[in-house]
C-alpha positions in Angstrom: 64.3 58.8 -112.1 63.1 61.0 -115.0 66.6 61.8 -116.2 67.4 58.1 -116.3 64.7 56.9 -118.6 64.6 57.0 -122.4 62.4 55.3 -125.0 63.5 53.5 -128.1 60.8 53.5 -130.7 60.7 51.4 -133.9 57.8 52.8 -135.8 57.2 50.1 -138.3 55.2 49.5 -141.4 53.4 46.5 -139.9 54.1 46.8 -136.1 55.4 49.5 -133.9 57.4 48.8 -130.7 58.5 51.0 -127.8 61.3 49.8 -125.4 61.8 51.5 -122.1 65.4 51.8 -121.0 66.8 52.7 -117.6 70.1 54.3 -118.2 71.2 54.1 -114.6 70.5 50.4 -114.3 71.6 49.8 -118.0 68.6 47.6 -118.7 65.4 47.4 -120.7 62.4 47.7 -118.3 59.7 46.7 -120.7 58.8 46.6 -124.4 55.3 47.4 -125.8 54.2 46.4 -129.3 51.1 47.4 -131.3 50.1 46.8 -134.9 50.6 50.0 -136.9 46.9 50.3 -137.6 44.4 53.0 -137.1 40.6 52.6 -137.4 38.3 55.7 -137.5 34.8 54.7 -136.4 32.1 55.0 -139.0 29.8 56.6 -136.3 30.4 60.3 -136.0 28.8 63.0 -133.8 29.9 66.5 -135.0 29.7 67.7 -131.3 32.2 65.1 -130.1 35.8 64.3 -130.9 36.4 61.8 -133.7 36.5 58.3 -132.4 39.6 56.2 -133.4 41.3 53.0 -132.3 44.9 51.8 -132.5 46.5 48.4 -133.0 44.5 45.3 -132.0 41.7 47.4 -130.7 41.5 48.9 -134.2 41.1 45.5 -135.7 38.4 44.5 -133.2 36.4 47.7 -133.7 36.7 47.5 -137.4 35.2 44.0 -137.4 32.6 45.0 -134.8 31.3 47.9 -136.9 31.0 45.7 -140.0 34.1 47.2 -141.7 32.4 50.5 -142.5 34.8 53.1 -141.1 38.3 54.1 -142.2 40.9 51.5 -141.7 44.5 52.4 -142.2 47.6 50.2 -142.3 51.2 50.7 -143.6 51.1 54.4 -142.8 54.9 54.5 -142.7 54.9 54.1 -146.5 53.3 57.5 -147.0 55.9 59.4 -145.0 58.1 59.9 -148.1 55.2 60.6 -150.5 55.3 64.3 -151.3 52.0 64.1 -153.1 50.2 63.0 -150.0 49.2 66.3 -148.2 46.4 65.1 -146.0 43.3 62.9 -145.9 39.9 64.0 -144.7 38.2 61.9 -142.0 34.7 63.1 -141.2 35.2 66.9 -140.8 38.9 66.9 -140.1 42.1 66.8 -142.2 44.9 64.5 -141.1 48.5 64.9 -142.4 51.0 62.0 -142.6 52.5 63.3 -139.3 49.1 63.5 -137.7 48.4 59.8 -138.5 51.8 58.7 -137.2 51.2 60.8 -134.0 48.1 58.8 -133.1 50.1 55.5 -133.0 53.1 57.1 -131.2 50.8 58.6 -128.6 49.2 55.2 -128.0 52.7 53.7 -127.3 53.8 56.7 -125.2 50.7 56.7 -123.0 51.2 53.0 -122.2 54.9 53.4 -121.5 54.3 56.5 -119.3 51.9 54.5 -117.2 54.6 52.0 -116.6 57.3 54.5 -115.6 54.9 56.8 -113.8 55.8 60.1 -115.5 55.8 61.9 -118.9 59.0 60.8 -120.6 60.2 63.3 -123.1 63.4 61.6 -124.3 63.3 59.2 -127.3 65.5 57.5 -129.9 63.4 57.2 -133.0 64.3 54.4 -135.4 64.3 55.1 -139.1 65.2 53.0 -142.2 68.5 53.7 -143.9 66.4 55.0 -146.9 62.7 55.7 -146.7 62.5 55.6 -150.5 65.3 54.1 -152.5 68.1 56.6 -152.0 66.0 59.6 -152.9 67.4 62.4 -150.8 64.4 64.8 -151.0 61.9 62.1 -150.1 64.1 60.8 -147.4 64.4 64.3 -145.8 60.6 64.7 -146.1 60.0 61.4 -144.4 62.3 62.2 -141.4 60.8 65.7 -141.1 57.4 64.2 -140.8 58.5 61.6 -138.4 60.2 64.3 -136.2 57.0 66.3 -136.3 55.0 63.3 -135.2 57.4 62.7 -132.3 57.2 66.3 -131.2 53.4 66.3 -131.5 53.4 63.2 -129.3 55.2 65.1 -126.6 58.8 64.2 -127.0 61.1 67.3 -126.6 64.4 65.4 -126.9 64.5 63.4 -130.1 67.4 61.6 -131.8 67.3 59.3 -134.9 69.1 56.1 -135.4 69.2 53.7 -138.3 67.1 50.7 -137.4 69.7 48.0 -138.4 72.3 49.8 -136.2 69.9 49.5 -133.3 69.7 45.8 -134.0 73.4 45.5 -134.1 74.0 47.1 -130.7 71.5 44.7 -129.2 73.3 41.7 -130.7 76.6 43.1 -129.4 75.4 42.5 -125.8 75.3 38.8 -126.5 78.8 38.2 -127.8 82.1 37.6 -126.0 84.6 38.7 -128.6 85.0 41.1 -131.5 83.0 40.4 -134.6 82.4 42.0 -138.0 78.7 41.8 -138.5 76.4 42.3 -141.5 72.9 43.2 -140.1 70.0 42.7 -142.5 66.7 44.3 -141.2 63.8 43.1 -143.3 60.6 44.8 -142.4 57.3 45.4 -144.0 58.4 48.4 -146.0 62.2 48.3 -146.4 65.2 46.0 -146.4 68.2 47.7 -144.7 71.8 46.6 -144.3 74.6 47.7 -142.0 78.1 46.4 -141.8 79.5 47.1 -138.4 82.4 46.2 -136.1 81.1 45.0 -132.8 83.0 44.6 -129.5 81.4 43.7 -126.2 84.0 45.8 -124.4 82.6 48.9 -126.2 78.9 48.3 -125.5 78.7 51.3 -123.2 80.9 53.6 -125.3 79.2 56.9 -126.0 80.4 57.4 -129.6 80.3 54.4 -132.0 80.4 56.2 -135.3 83.9 54.9 -136.2 82.6 51.3 -135.8 79.8 51.7 -138.4 81.5 50.7 -141.7 78.6 51.1 -144.1 74.8 51.4 -144.2 72.3 51.1 -147.1 68.8 50.0 -147.9 66.2 49.4 -150.5 62.5 50.1 -150.6 61.3 46.5 -150.7 59.9 44.5 -147.8 57.1 42.2 -146.8 54.4 44.6 -148.2 56.1 44.3 -151.6 55.8 40.5 -151.4 52.1 40.8 -150.4 51.5 43.2 -153.2 53.1 40.9 -155.8 51.0 38.0 -154.5 47.8 40.1 -154.6 48.6 41.1 -158.2 49.4 37.5 -159.3 46.8 35.5 -157.4 44.3 38.0 -156.0 43.4 40.5 -158.8 42.2 37.8 -161.3 39.3 37.1 -158.9 38.4 40.8 -159.2 38.4 41.3 -162.9 42.0 41.8 -164.1 42.1 40.8 -167.7 38.4 41.5 -168.3 37.1 43.4 -171.3 34.4 46.0 -171.4 32.4 47.4 -174.4 33.6 51.0 -174.8 31.3 51.5 -177.8 29.1 49.1 -179.8 31.3 46.2 -181.0 34.6 47.7 -179.6 36.1 46.0 -176.5 38.9 47.2 -174.4 40.7 46.0 -171.2 39.3 47.3 -167.9 41.9 49.8 -166.8 44.7 48.2 -164.8 44.7 51.1 -162.3 41.8 49.5 -160.5 44.0 46.5 -159.8 47.3 48.2 -159.1 45.5 50.2 -156.4 44.1 47.2 -154.6 47.7 45.7 -154.4 49.1 48.7 -152.5 48.2 49.4 -148.9 49.1 53.1 -149.0 46.8 53.5 -152.0 44.1 51.1 -150.6 43.9 53.4 -147.5 42.6 56.2 -149.6 40.8 54.3 -152.3 37.3 55.1 -151.4 36.4 58.4 -153.2 33.1 59.0 -155.0 34.8 59.2 -158.4 36.3 55.7 -157.9 32.9 54.3 -157.0 31.2 55.9 -160.0 34.0 54.6 -162.4 33.7 51.1 -161.0 30.0 51.1 -161.5 30.4 52.3 -165.1 32.9 49.5 -166.0 30.6 47.0 -164.2 27.7 48.1 -166.5 29.9 48.1 -169.6 31.2 44.6 -168.9 27.7 43.2 -168.9 27.7 43.2 -165.1 30.5 40.7 -164.8 30.5 39.1 -161.4 34.2 39.6 -160.9 33.9 43.4 -161.1 30.9 43.1 -158.8 33.3 41.5 -156.3 35.8 44.4 -156.8 33.0 46.8 -156.0 32.1 44.7 -152.9 35.8 44.7 -151.9 36.3 48.4 -152.1 32.9 49.6 -150.9 33.0 47.3 -147.8 36.6 48.2 -147.0 37.7 44.5 -147.1 41.3 45.3 -148.0 42.6 44.4 -144.6 40.8 41.1 -144.3 42.1 39.9 -147.7 45.6 41.0 -146.9 45.3 39.1 -143.7 44.7 36.0 -145.7 47.7 36.7 -147.9 49.8 37.2 -144.8 48.6 33.9 -143.4 49.5 32.2 -146.6 53.0 33.7 -146.6 53.6 32.7 -143.0 52.3 29.1 -143.5 54.7 28.7 -146.5 57.6 29.3 -144.2 56.8 25.9 -142.7 55.1 24.0 -145.5 55.7 23.2 -149.1 52.0 23.9 -150.1 49.1 25.6 -148.5 45.8 27.0 -149.5 45.1 30.7 -150.1 41.7 31.1 -148.6 39.3 34.0 -148.4 35.6 34.0 -148.0 33.5 37.1 -147.2 30.4 38.8 -148.6 30.2 36.5 -151.7 34.0 36.7 -152.4 35.2 33.1 -152.3 38.8 32.1 -152.9 40.4 28.7 -152.2 43.5 28.1 -154.2 46.4 25.8 -153.5 49.7 27.6 -153.5 53.0 25.8 -153.6 56.2 27.2 -152.1 57.7 27.0 -155.6 54.8 29.1 -157.0 55.1 31.6 -154.2 58.9 32.0 -154.7 58.2 32.6 -158.4 55.7 35.4 -157.5 58.2 37.2 -155.3 61.2 36.4 -157.5 61.4 39.9 -159.0 61.6 41.5 -155.5 64.1 38.9 -154.3 66.3 39.6 -157.3 66.3 43.3 -156.5 67.3 42.6 -152.9 70.1 40.3 -154.1 71.3 42.9 -156.6 71.3 45.7 -154.1 73.2 43.6 -151.6 75.8 42.8 -154.2 76.3 46.5 -155.0 76.3 47.3 -151.2 79.2 44.9 -150.7 81.1 46.0 -153.8 80.6 49.8 -153.3 81.8 49.6 -149.7 84.7 47.2 -150.5 83.4 44.5 -148.2 84.8 41.1 -148.8 82.2 38.4 -147.8 85.1 36.4 -146.3 85.6 39.1 -143.6 82.0 38.8 -142.4 81.9 36.9 -139.1 78.2 36.9 -138.5 75.0 37.7 -140.4 72.3 39.0 -138.1 68.8 38.9 -139.4 65.9 40.8 -137.9 62.4 41.9 -139.0 59.4 39.7 -139.7 60.2 39.4 -143.4 63.5 37.6 -142.6 61.4 34.5 -141.7 60.3 34.1 -145.4 61.8 30.8 -146.7 63.2 32.4 -149.9 64.9 35.1 -147.9 66.5 32.6 -145.6 67.7 30.6 -148.7 69.1 33.7 -150.3 71.4 34.5 -147.4 72.4 30.9 -146.9 73.4 30.5 -150.5 75.2 33.9 -150.6 77.1 33.4 -147.4 77.6 29.7 -146.9 80.5 30.2 -144.6 78.8 32.7 -142.3 76.9 32.0 -139.1 73.4 33.3 -139.3 71.9 34.6 -136.1 68.7 36.4 -135.0 66.9 37.4 -131.8 63.2 38.3 -131.4 62.4 39.5 -135.0 59.8 41.9 -133.8 61.3 43.8 -130.8 65.1 43.5 -131.3 65.3 46.9 -133.2 63.4 48.8 -130.5 65.5 47.3 -127.8 68.7 48.1 -129.7 67.5 51.7 -130.3 67.0 52.1 -126.6 70.7 51.3 -126.1 71.7 54.2 -128.3 71.6 56.9 -125.6 75.1 58.0 -126.6 73.4 60.0 -129.4 72.3 62.6 -126.8 76.0 63.2 -125.8 77.0 64.4 -129.3 
């Protein structure tokens, strides 16, 4: 049985999914999903291994310990960051690959328990571009992801673009040939693939000639959340405040404090002593303004995840309603503000325009006539955002829009890409 099993892994910015595929039976046995979150306990005994938790357990433990330890989310976004060498947790250093390994090992352990042995064969998904068509950053990210896969215990590793995985899953549901534009909108990236699908070829080993074009842009759901935090969140924490730099001279509190709380990959490591001392200084120089006090509470109590949870809830609710309230209440930070769908769309308009402009260039550069697109297949959690749905409906009014499970379709499709081991 060992030779018949392979895993497809979609290591995502927000969630990570592993699908178990039986090559002999040609079917998915099971899919396992965990939030891409790590929590390192605040409690540390130098004589014992560092205690950490993954996924939902990380969230539960983080809350149980009063949000005092190290909570990390959106780790995928640091893979392409050359300036990120490592981070110190208690007495150990963790590289980007080390952090990814912890999540992959959690998935692999759970999957191995299902199949009953140590599976060493995996198709790893990856975005078309980890960082906006930057070759060096892209190579670095894949190198780190490969290292993480090998540290996890996989000895046979192949990579596949995530939207291609989604396309091959969709192919199994059609009855005739189709030219399909796949849009995979995740937490970190938006990827496109234009591909010729044919149900008669679903088990063909080499499908390279059917992949017409691939491309992507470094914008996803995290970008929307960051824009929302900047526009609606940071004013509650002092953006726009003045401090007295010298008697009678007032300057703006540096924006770096506010840009850093809008970015998850920066928020993860935004807890150094220098930051704390700087915040205390500006708090004093601003006559102890209560908004900066709330910023100190936010950073020192590691409340980033909880406030971004509220932002995420607001985003999801606006996919079904015209107006909702952005609410957050914790440790004296109290936010309750009505947000209309129109307001939200305005906040994310810049990112929407970038996605639209990129898609236009993708079609033009690859000589794809929209009229020849038979189906638009949407996947990824960000594809559920109302403005995204409207963007595609308006751009392709003649095209049927389809989707499957937005959270496991990529991993399932990756698991169907065993042909990569034949080349």
